[in-house]
C-alpha positions in Angstrom: -139.8 28.6 -13.7 -136.5 30.5 -14.0 -135.3 29.4 -10.6 -136.3 25.8 -11.5 -134.1 25.9 -14.7 -131.2 27.3 -12.7 -131.6 24.6 -10.1 -131.6 21.9 -12.8 -128.6 23.4 -14.5 -126.7 23.4 -11.2 -127.7 19.8 -10.6 -126.6 18.8 -14.1 -123.1 20.5 -13.7 -122.7 18.9 -10.3 -123.4 15.5 -11.8 -120.8 16.2 -14.6 -118.2 17.2 -12.0 -118.8 13.9 -10.1 -118.4 11.9 -13.3 -115.1 13.7 -14.1 -113.9 13.1 -10.6 -114.7 9.4 -10.7 -113.2 9.0 -14.1 -110.0 10.8 -13.1 -109.7 8.6 -10.0 -110.1 5.5 -12.2 -107.4 6.7 -14.6 -105.0 7.4 -11.8 -105.6 4.0 -10.3 -104.9 2.3 -13.7 -101.7 4.1 -14.3 -100.4 4.1 -10.7 -97.7 1.8 -9.5 -97.6 0.7 -5.9 -94.2 0.4 -4.3 -93.3 -1.7 -1.2 -89.9 -1.8 0.4 -88.5 -4.9 2.1 -85.6 -4.4 4.6 -84.4 -6.9 7.2 -83.5 -4.1 9.6 -87.1 -2.9 9.8 -86.6 0.3 7.9 -88.9 -0.7 5.1 -92.6 -1.6 4.8 -91.9 -5.3 5.5 -89.0 -7.4 6.8 -89.6 -10.5 4.6 -90.2 -10.8 0.9 -93.2 -13.1 1.4 -94.9 -10.4 3.6 -94.6 -7.9 0.7 -96.1 -10.4 -1.8 -99.0 -11.2 0.6 -99.8 -7.5 0.7 -100.3 -7.3 -3.0 -104.0 -7.4 -3.9 -105.4 -10.3 -5.9 -106.3 -9.7 -9.6 -104.8 -6.2 -9.8 -104.1 -4.8 -13.3 -101.6 -2.3 -12.0 -98.0 -3.2 -11.4 -96.6 -3.6 -7.9 -92.9 -3.0 -7.4 -91.2 -4.7 -4.4 -87.9 -3.0 -3.7 -85.6 -5.4 -1.7 -82.8 -3.8 0.2 -79.4 -5.5 0.7 -79.6 -8.6 2.9 -79.8 -12.3 2.9 -83.4 -13.3 3.0 -83.5 -16.9 4.1 -87.1 -17.9 3.3 -89.3 -20.0 1.1 -91.2 -17.6 -1.2 -94.3 -18.1 -3.3 -95.8 -15.7 -5.8 -99.4 -16.9 -6.2 -101.2 -17.1 -9.6 -103.8 -14.8 -8.2 -101.4 -11.8 -8.1 -101.2 -9.1 -10.7 -98.0 -7.9 -12.3 -95.1 -7.8 -9.8 -91.6 -6.5 -10.1 -88.8 -7.5 -7.7 -85.9 -5.0 -7.7 -82.9 -5.7 -5.6 -80.7 -3.0 -4.2 -77.6 -5.0 -5.1 -77.1 -8.0 -7.4 -74.6 -9.7 -5.1 -75.9 -8.5 -1.7 -79.7 -8.9 -2.2 -80.1 -12.7 -1.8 -83.2 -14.8 -1.6 -82.0 -18.2 -0.3 -83.2 -21.5 1.1 -81.8 -25.1 1.4 -84.6 -27.6 0.8 -83.9 -30.5 -1.5 -85.9 -33.4 -3.1 -85.3 -36.1 -0.5 -85.5 -33.8 2.5 -88.7 -34.2 4.6 -91.1 -31.4 5.4 -92.9 -30.8 8.7 -95.5 -33.5 7.7 -92.7 -36.1 7.2 -93.1 -36.1 3.4 -90.3 -35.6 1.0 -90.3 -32.2 -0.8 -89.5 -33.8 -4.2 -87.9 -31.8 -6.9 -90.8 -29.4 -7.4 -91.2 -28.7 -3.6 -87.5 -28.1 -3.1 -87.6 -24.6 -4.7 -86.5 -21.5 -2.9 -89.0 -19.4 -4.9 -92.2 -20.5 -6.7 -93.4 -18.1 -9.4 -97.0 -18.9 -10.4 -98.2 -15.5 -11.5 -98.1 -14.1 -15.0 -96.1 -10.9 -15.8 -93.6 -11.3 -13.0 -90.2 -9.5 -13.4 -87.0 -9.3 -11.4 -83.7 -7.5 -11.6 -80.5 -7.1 -9.6 -81.2 -10.1 -7.3 -79.5 -13.4 -6.5 -81.7 -16.5 -6.1 -80.0 -19.4 -4.4 -80.4 -22.9 -3.1 -77.5 -23.7 -0.9 -78.5 -27.3 0.0 -75.2 -28.5 -1.7 -74.5 -31.8 -3.4 -77.6 -33.6 -2.2 -79.5 -34.2 -5.5 -82.3 -32.0 -6.9 -82.4 -28.7 -5.1 -84.2 -26.0 -7.1 -83.5 -22.2 -6.7 -86.3 -20.9 -8.9 -89.4 -22.6 -10.3 -91.7 -21.0 -12.9 -95.0 -22.2 -14.2 -96.4 -18.9 -15.5 -96.2 -16.8 -18.7 -94.4 -13.5 -19.6 -91.7 -13.8 -16.9 -88.5 -11.6 -17.1 -85.2 -11.7 -15.3 -82.6 -9.0 -15.9 -79.2 -8.9 -14.3 -80.0 -11.7 -11.9 -78.0 -14.7 -10.5 -79.3 -18.2 -10.1 -77.0 -20.3 -7.9 -77.3 -24.0 -7.0 -76.0 -27.5 -7.9 -78.4 -30.0 -9.5 -81.7 -28.6 -11.0 -81.0 -24.9 -10.2 -83.5 -23.3 -12.6 -86.8 -25.2 -13.2 -88.8 -23.7 -16.1 -91.6 -26.1 -15.4 -94.2 -24.5 -17.7 -97.3 -26.5 -18.2 -95.9 -29.9 -19.2 -98.7 -31.7 -17.5 -101.4 -29.8 -19.3 -102.9 -32.3 -21.8 -104.0 -29.5 -24.1 -100.4 -28.1 -24.5 -101.9 -24.9 -25.8 -101.0 -22.4 -23.0 -98.0 -20.2 -23.7 -95.4 -20.2 -21.0 -92.5 -17.9 -21.9 -89.5 -16.5 -19.9 -86.8 -14.1 -20.9 -83.4 -13.9 -19.2 -81.1 -11.0 -20.0 -77.6 -10.4 -18.7 -78.0 -13.2 -16.1 -75.7 -15.7 -14.5 -76.7 -19.3 -14.0 -74.6 -22.0 -12.3 -75.0 -25.6 -11.4 -73.9 -29.2 -12.0 -76.5 -31.5 -13.5 -79.5 -30.5 -15.6 -79.4 -27.1 -14.0 -81.6 -25.4 -16.6 -84.6 -27.7 -17.2 -88.3 -27.9 -18.0 -91.0 -27.4 -20.6 -91.3 -23.7 -21.0 -90.1 -21.6 -24.0 -87.2 -19.5 -22.8 -84.6 -17.1 -24.3 -81.3 -16.5 -22.6 -79.6 -13.4 -24.0 -76.0 -12.3 -23.0 -76.0 -14.8 -20.1 -73.2 -16.7 -18.5 -73.8 -20.4 -18.0 -71.3 -21.7 -15.4 -70.7 -25.5 -15.1 -69.5 -26.1 -11.6 -67.0 -28.7 -10.6 -68.5 -32.2 -11.2 -71.0 -30.8 -13.7 -72.4 -33.2 -16.3 -75.3 -31.6 -18.3 -76.2 -27.9 -18.7 -79.8 -28.4 -19.9 -82.6 -30.9 -19.8 -85.5 -29.6 -21.8 -88.9 -31.3 -21.9 -90.5 -29.2 -24.7 -94.1 -30.2 -25.4 -94.7 -31.8 -28.8 -95.7 -29.2 -31.3 -94.0 -26.3 -29.7 -91.6 -24.5 -32.2 -89.1 -23.3 -29.6 -87.7 -24.6 -26.4 -84.6 -23.2 -24.8 -82.7 -20.7 -26.9 -79.3 -19.2 -25.9 -78.3 -16.0 -27.8 -74.9 -14.3 -27.5 -74.2 -16.3 -24.3 -71.0 -17.6 -22.7 -70.4 -21.1 -21.3 -67.7 -21.2 -18.7 -66.9 -23.3 -15.6 -64.5 -25.1 -13.4 -65.6 -28.6 -14.4 -63.0 -30.9 -15.9 -62.3 -30.3 -19.6 -64.6 -32.0 -22.0 -66.8 -33.4 -19.2 -70.0 -31.5 -19.7 -72.8 -31.9 -22.3 -74.8 -29.0 -23.7 -78.0 -30.9 -23.0 -79.9 -34.1 -22.8 -83.7 -34.7 -23.4 -85.7 -35.1 -20.3 -88.7 -36.0 -22.5 -89.1 -36.6 -26.2 -89.4 -33.5 -28.5 -86.9 -31.5 -26.4 -85.6 -28.4 -28.1 -82.4 -26.5 -27.3 -80.4 -24.2 -29.5 -77.3 -22.1 -29.0 -76.8 -19.0 -31.2 -73.5 -17.1 -31.3 -72.3 -18.7 -28.1 -68.8 -18.7 -26.7 -68.1 -22.3 -25.5 -65.2 -23.1 -23.2 -63.3 -26.4 -23.1 -65.6 -27.8 -20.4 -68.0 -29.0 -23.1 -67.6 -32.6 -24.4 -66.8 -32.6 -28.2 -70.0 -34.7 -28.9 -72.0 -31.8 -27.5 -75.3 -33.6 -26.8 -76.4 -36.8 -25.0 -79.5 -38.9 -25.6 -80.0 -39.8 -21.9 -79.6 -43.5 -23.0 -82.9 -43.1 -24.9 -82.1 -43.7 -28.6 -85.7 -43.0 -29.7 -85.3 -39.5 -28.4 -82.8 -38.8 -31.2 -85.6 -38.9 -33.6 -87.8 -36.3 -31.9 -85.4 -33.8 -30.3 -84.0 -30.8 -32.0 -80.6 -29.7 -30.7 -78.8 -27.1 -32.7 -76.0 -24.5 -32.8 -75.1 -21.6 -35.0 -71.7 -19.8 -35.0 -70.4 -21.3 -31.8 -67.0 -20.0 -30.8 -64.3 -21.0 -28.4 -62.4 -24.1 -27.4 -65.5 -26.2 -27.1 -67.2 -25.1 -30.3 -65.6 -27.6 -32.8 -68.6 -29.2 -34.6 -66.6 -32.0 -36.2 -67.3 -34.5 -33.4 -70.9 -33.4 -32.5 -73.4 -36.2 -32.5 -74.8 -36.9 -35.9 -78.4 -36.2 -34.8 -77.7 -32.6 -33.7 -77.8 -29.7 -36.1 -75.5 -27.0 -37.3 -77.9 -24.3 -38.4 -77.5 -22.3 -41.7 -77.7 -18.5 -41.6 -81.3 -18.7 -42.9 -82.3 -21.1 -40.2 -80.6 -19.1 -37.5 -82.6 -16.0 -38.5 -85.7 -17.8 -37.4 -84.4 -17.7 -33.8 -84.9 -14.0 -33.3 -86.1 -13.0 -29.8 -89.2 -11.5 -31.3 -90.1 -14.7 -33.2 -89.6 -16.8 -30.1 -91.3 -14.7 -27.4 -93.9 -12.5 -29.1 -96.6 -15.1 -29.2 -100.3 -14.5 -30.0 -100.4 -11.5 -27.7 -97.4 -9.7 -29.1 -95.7 -9.7 -25.7 -93.4 -6.7 -25.1 -90.6 -8.5 -23.2 -89.1 -5.6 -21.3 -88.9 -4.7 -17.6 -90.7 -1.4 -17.0 
């Protein structure tokens, strides 16, 4: 009887040790962060960005960091919706470049035109994607729509990144074709540089640009073309940004409405003389003036004079401007913590 009790106790403690071991392993897996390195010269885990993305397991809850060494990575990149949280970190802002040259009217291998959507250098379909210290570029040139980055997902962050192109550089596509219009699609850009010519920040998502430089290249016409879904409180919001460029003086508009209900607001923005005194354009759609919300608060610089702004735009009061805090705009129902880890 005594030996039987001892044997049972030993079995019991062995079982407890197994449970502890399994639990510890699970905790380590939850808190761990997988890191891949991409290097063109073969010194990393992969030589292309896409290979690294493909290696990330589907449905992971843990974050995967993809460290990208200096180099020009000429490839077309897709981050599928099935992937878990991914962070791109470049070794150098100006020397880590993801680039391609497709454009809307260019034909693919099947003889079909890429279209605006298909022209993108990188497609971001997964939630909780982040990037820092990287240049994203489409160098197709002055050939019409040629997207550098396209985003359809939620909780996306770019910090200290550059977006370079001509027409339609940054496509915040969101879910504008979703009839329910209920899904949150939010992006946060901090200390970034975005350049282009026509409608080079456009789409349906909710996005905050903080401390960013918006550069209107020669022959530029419109900075933004929002297509904010009806019922959304915020569209594109620029906070403490700077509008510069080498376009002709007074030749560029702050924005025009791609679709009705477009929303774009500039808070504490330094505006150069490239901006047309009227500020905003209705895209030859007078009815859009009734549904859009285009506003400014405390604009500064040579292009900031509000006296000649179109009558259907808004100069916000201090009380109204306070509603445009980053937290109010981005927190959402899930209280998103919009910071790169």
